[in-house]
N, C-alpha and C positions, 0 to 999 in steps of 0.2 A: 535642442530647447532646453530640457531638464528639468527640474523643481520650479512649479507654478508659483504662483501668487494668488492671492485672493483675486486680483484683479481682473486675471487672467480667465481664472474660474467664470468668472460670472459674464466677462465676453464672451466665450464660447458658450453657455445655456442663453444668451441674446441673441446667436446665431440659429441656434438648432429651431427648427421646424416641427417638433415630436410631436407626437399627435395625443395630447391630454384630457380626457373627459374630468368635467369637474361640475356636478349638478345637474348633470344628463345633458350637459353644454360644451362643445369643445372650446377648450382655453384659445382664445385669441391675444395676440400680444405679446411682450418679454414677460416670461414666466417667473424673473426676477421680483418683476412689482407687484403680485397674484397674493392675496392677503392668506391663501391657504400655503405657498411654500418661500414666502420673501425671507419671513423668521431664522427660518432652518437653510435657505442660500446663506442668508449674512453670517451664522455660524457657521457652516463649511469653509466661506472664504476666508473666512478668522483662522479655522487651522490650517489653508493654504497660505497665509501670510507668517504663521511661525517655522514655515518650513525655511524661509529668507530671511528671515529677523535675524542679522546680525548679531543680538542676545544670543541665538541656539547654534553660533555656528559652530557644524560638524554633526550637532547632536539631532537631526532632524534628516538629514541626507548623506551621502555616503556617493563615492566618485563612480561613473559611470565606467565599467572594465570597456569599453566598446569606444564612448567617443569622449571618454574623463570629462565628462560635464557632471555636476551634482545634480541628482536626483534621487526621488525621495527614500528613504529608509526602507518604508511599508517595501518597497519591493526588492530589498535585497534577501538573497537566499544564502541564507546561512552557514558558513564554513567552518566556523569557529564557537564554542561555548559564547567565546566576546562578544562575536555579531551576536548572541540569542541574549545577552543583556544588553546590547545596543537598541535592541529592534524591542525589545519589553520597556528599556525606558522611553522608546520615541514613544509609543503605544500609550502611555503613562503620561505623557506628557502633553499630547492631543485630548487623553482621557481628563486631565481635570481641567482640562477648558470647557468642559463639557459634563462636568460632574459625572462621568460615566454614559448618559441617559441617550448618546446618540451611538445607537447598536452598528451604526450602518455610515460611522464615517471614514473618510477613504482609506485609512491604512485593511479597514477588513477584507476590503476586495482585491486590495492590491496582494496581499495576503493571500487570501484563495488564488488568484493568478498564480504568484511565484508559486505556490505549493505544486498547482498543476503543470508551469517549467520544469517544478525540479523533478518531476514524476512521468517525463516522458518518457523513461524503459518499459513505462506500462504500457504503452502505444507501441511500440517499437514490433515489426513484425508481424502486426494484426492488417486482419483484412480490413479495408473503409480506415484507418487510420493515421494520421498526419502530423506525426512528431515534430517535425521541422516545422512547420505551418504552426504550431504553438509555440516555441522557440520564439518563432520571427517575432508573432504578435507581443509576446509578453516585453519582448524586447520594444517594440513600437510603443507599448504603452506603457512601459519603465522611460523610454528617452520623451517621451510626453506630457507623463507624470498625466495618464486619461483618467478619467472617475468612470467611477460603475457602479450599475447596481446591476440586481440578478436574479436568478427565475431558474429553480426547481420542481418543484411542489405543484402537482395536478389540483385540478378544482376539487372540493367534496362533494363525492356524490355517493354511489355504490361504495365503501370500503369492508364489504366484506370477502373471505377467502374465496366466493366462487367469483367474485366480481368480472374477472377476467374473461368466462363465458359471453359476458356481455361483449354487442358490439361497440366498439368507444369513437364516438365522433366530438368528444370534449376534449380530451387531454390533447396539446399542441404536440401535432405527430409530424415524422413525413409525408405529405402528399404527391411526391411526383422529384423528379429529378432530370433536370435540365442540363443542356453545356452552361446555364449563367449560373446556376448554383442549384439546390435543395429547395425547396417548397414545402414551405412549415402551413399548418392551419390548425388553429383550437387555442385554448386554452392554457394560461400557467398562473398559479398564485408563486408570492406574494414578494410584489416588487416594490422595496421600499426605495424609497426617493424616487422615484421611475418617473424619468420623464424631466430629471433632474440633474443628471449626470450625460457625461460624452457615450457610452457606452451600454449596453445591457447583456454580461454574461450569461449563456442558458446551457443549459447542461445536466443531465437528466439522475436520478437520483439513483442512488443501489437497489436493485431489488426487481428493475422492468424486467417486464415478461416479454413483451411483444417489439420485433426491432423497430418498426419506425418509430419506437418512442424513444430508442436510443441514437444521440447526439449529444455532441457539442460543442457550441459557437461564439463568438461576439457578432454585434451588430450595433452599429449608430443606434441612438438610441430614437432619430428621427427616422430611422427608416423608414421605405411605403408600405404599408399596412401595417403596422405595429401599431398598437392602440391602448394606452391607458388607461382604466378607468380608477380615481382616486375613489377613496371613501370618502365620509363627511369626516371634514376637520376636528380636530379638537383643540383647536385653538381658540379661545373667550373671547380674546381680544388685543390690541396691540400693547398694552400697559403692562409695564417689566415690575409694577408693582401690584395691577390685579393677575395677570398669569406671568411670572417672573421664570417658570421654565416654559411651559406651549409654548409662549409668543417667540422663542428661544428655538428650539429645541426638536416640534414637533419634526418628525419626518416624514410622514403620509407613505402609505402602503397605497397598495392600487393591485388590479389584476390585468395580467396582460394580453391581449387578446391578436391573434397572428390569424391577417387576412392574407392566404395565399403571398405569405411573405417572399419573396428570395433573398436567399444566403448567399451569397457568393463565395464559391471554392475554397479562392484564399483565406475564407474564415472559417472554414469547417475543417474542424480538427480530428472528427469523427463522426459516422454516420451507420445504422444500421447493426452494431457491433454491441452485444449487450456483454462482452465478457469488460471488453473494453471500458467500458460506460461501469457500471461496476467497479474491476482494479482500480481507476485510476481515483475513486473513491476508500475501498475500504486498504487497497495494499499501498498506494500511491502518499504523498505527505500533507494531503486535505487535510485528515483528521488530526493530526499532531499542530501543522502550522496554525490551523486555524483558531483549535483550542487555547495554544497559545497566546493569539491575540484575543482571543475574548476571555479569559481567564483575567489576562492583564488589565483590562478593562476594569472588569467587572470588579477586583479588589479595591479601584478609583470608586466606584460606585457602589460598593461596602465602607468606604470611606467618607463617601457623603451623608448614608443614614447615621452611621454616629455622628459625628459631626450634627447635623439635624436635631437629634436625638438629643444630644448634651448640651445643645442651647436653649432646647426646648426647658428640659431638666433646670436649666439657669437661669433661663427668666422667671421660673415658676417656682425656684427657691423650695425644690421636693428631693432634692436627693442625698436627705437623711431617710429615706424610707427604702427598707429592706428589698420589695418589690420593685422600686423606681432603680437599684442597683440589680437587682437581679435583671431585667428589662434588658438596660445597658451591656452588662455583662455578656449577656447571646450573644448580642452584635461583634461587640470584641472578640468572643471565641471564633465566630463565623468566619472575622475578619482575617486573625491573625492563621486561620486554619486552610484558609484560602491560599495563602501567603507564603505559609509554609509546604504544599503544596507545590504552588506556583515554582519556587525555588526550587525544590526537590524535583522538580522535571527538567531544571536546565542543568542539575548537579550529575541527574542521573542517564544526559543527552548522551547520546554517542552518535557518530560517523557515518554513514552508508559505504558502500562500494564505490559510491560517484566523490564521495567525501564531502558531503550535506551532513552539516551538523545537523540532528532531529531530536527536539525534546521527548521525554520520556510520556507516552501517550496516559501510562494507567492513571498516575496524580492527575492531569488535567480532566482524565474523563472521572474522576470521583469526585474534582472540586466544580466542577458544572452541572453534573446530578445534585451535586450536596448545593448546590446556589442553587437552583429549580424548586426546591423546598425553603431555603433559608431568606431566599428575597419577600416573599407573602407574610411570611414572618415579622420580618423589617419591617413592612409598611405597618402590619400589626401593629408592633409595638410603640410608633411615630402616634398610630392615632388613640391608641390608648394614652400614649403621657401625654397626647397634646388634649385630648377630650376634647369639652366644646369650646375651649379655644379655635378648635377646628372649623365649625361653627360659629363662631363669634366672629368673623371677616367683614368688615363693610365693604365696599369701592375703595378706589384711590378718591371717588366724584365725592364722596362723603364726606369724606377728611376738609374738602375744600367748601361742604357748607357751611352755611350756618352754624350747623352742631358740632362742626370740626372741632374745636377746641372741645367741647365738653367729651367727645371721643376719644380726644389726648388724654385725659385727664383718664376719665373712667378704665379705659381701657389700658391702663398702664402696668407691666409686668414690674418687676426689683431692678429692672435695670435700663428698661426703653419705654420712650413717650407709648403711649396707644397705637399713632398709625407706626413708628416702628415696631412694635409687638407685632401690628398685624401684619405688617410686612414679611414677618419671621414664619408667621403661622400661615400665611397665606403659599409660601414657600413650600410648608409641610403638605398642608394641602392639594397643592400643584401635585407634587412627587407621590403622595398616594391618594386621594379622592376622587380628584377631578378625572376625568374623561383620559385626558393624558395619562394623568397618573396610574389608571388601572388599566390604561393600553399598556404601561413600561411592566404592572408586574405580569397580565398576560404574554406581554413576548419573552418578561425573562421564562417565566412557566416552560416553556417549550423553547426555548432558545437550542438550537443543534439539535430539536428531536423529543419525541414525546418519553417525560423519565424513568415511565415503564421498559421502554426498549430501552434508552438507555443504561440503566442498572442490570438489565438484560446484556447487554454489549460486554459491563462492568464485569460480567459472572466467568462467559464464555472464553474471555483472553485473559482473563484475571491468571499470571503467570506465574508469583510467591507460592509456595506448598512449603505448610507444616509437618507434609505428610514424612518426612525423613527423619526431622525431629521425632517427632511422634513414636514412630519404626523405633529408633534409636534409643527411647526410653522404655518402649516397651522391649526392648529386648535385652536392656542393659542388666546386670545377672550383681546380685547383694555379694 
């Protein structure tokens, strides 16, 4: 089949019978039409259309090594630095279409699956591990351009260091092994886009303590016993004026409940193997590949903030003020630093013993850890620049009322009439202050883990050292 279009993506979702719960009720009918999901499904479908758009011929796909079909470039396992560059350009093409606001656009999970396929050496020779199944499934997903959600985080409960002493009946775990497959019971967080993808990829986070929690598998989202419980939607309404971002890019997050779900053996990549679960994450390609995709997207998201901030400055004609210039420069410095770290990771990329080109981890770890601090500040800068303008945002209906002409006059800016100015400020509000915008800030604060743990990881894995230089200077004789 190869790379799919948006029409095919929607057709597949329409056929799924996923068990999605919204506001205490099971969703019935075609999920593509539901107000919680139709905006993001349409946006995701537009991303798939870019894959088959002749304008982007060769930029979004590559030739399959097994079938010769054009398949999604996000599935590419890079062999050269040129491959890394092609992947980054594809990721950023999709990110520009969404302003980087869809953290779970298809390229993210496709990258994760490709990273696992590139790391099968971590499963070879391990008990209860099946590298050939993982490779076979990767090829199946690549050739059919499957879409994925995923889950690997345990529900928040007792997070103390002694929590392992308690009996655990909440976290999704293996409760039985049958001739049909593993039986999984319990819950997992936090499946973004849960219920609107072909598959759900389930794997254990590193550091798992009990063997029944150590597994990796993928199953169709409508597998019997899988329940997606959606949170309240952050879509205000369908109006592109009132909710310019949330109406299009609200991805939805869900709790996943496994009620004695049978995972067929051919979909099990490993089970009851704590070392395999940890090594696939720590020693495999997951971290560098995923961070390369994430940083590529976050660069585009930073560009969005820079443009929004600049447009507010232009509309209010406040660029002469030093504090305004300083605020904009903060965004510029963050953006340029991330771009440099991303380029440096590609420059320092090295091929491993299997010929896989791996971007350097350290620059990417620094970039994503830095972005966890930068993003809330970017949002704050937009709020400070917009000030009362972010509260003076009548709805589209107000401009269609008998007072519409008055609003256009009294709310005008230097370059736009009142309605046009409010449209810009509603976008800035939806980016930084609405429930959708607040979720975006929380999302980036914890993307790829707690920022303190990430900083510890940087400290513990940092390989460069000035010790030799210091010793050289100390031992030099005059």
